C-alpha positions in Angstrom: 2.7 13.0 -6.2 3.7 9.5 -7.1 4.9 9.1 -10.6 3.6 5.5 -10.9 0.6 5.3 -8.6 -0.4 1.8 -10.0 2.9 0.4 -8.7 1.9 1.4 -5.1 -1.8 1.6 -5.1 -3.2 -1.1 -7.5 -4.2 -3.2 -4.6 -6.8 -0.6 -3.6 -8.6 -0.7 -7.0 -10.8 -3.6 -5.8 -12.4 -3.4 -2.3 -12.6 -7.2 -2.2 -8.8 -7.4 -2.2 -8.2 -5.5 1.1 -9.6 -4.7 4.5 -8.5 -3.0 7.7 -7.5 -4.4 11.0 -8.5 -3.1 14.4 -5.7 -0.5 14.2 -7.0 0.7 10.9 -4.0 -0.8 9.1 -4.7 -2.3 5.7 -4.1 -6.0 4.8 -4.9 -8.1 1.8 -7.6 -10.7 1.6 -7.2 -14.1 0.0 -9.0 -12.7 -3.1 -6.0 -10.4 -3.9 -4.3 -11.5 -7.1 -0.5 -11.6 -7.5 -0.4 -8.1 -9.1 -2.2 -6.7 -6.1 0.1 -8.5 -3.7 3.1 -7.0 -5.5 1.6 -3.6 -5.4 0.8 -3.9 -1.7 4.4 -5.0 -1.0 5.7 -1.9 -2.9 3.2 0.2 -0.8 4.5 -1.1 2.5 8.1 -0.5 1.4 7.2 3.1 0.5 5.5 3.6 3.9 8.5 2.2 5.7 10.9 4.5 3.7 8.8 7.5 4.6 9.0 6.6 8.3 12.7 6.4 8.1 13.1 9.7 6.2 13.4 12.7 8.5 12.3 15.4 6.0 10.0 18.0 7.2 8.4 20.8 5.2 7.6 24.0 6.9 
């Protein structure tokens, strides 16, 4: 669970702010306000950290 979901997921609160490319990766549209852009940046950093972390739950 993410303690502050808004920090990472605010950009998803308005479907006009994002879309998906051919690889089903999200990207922001020109309609995304600054707060959504910051949230998306935080989201991408979180995803990258998760990729670098080699923790597995069994």
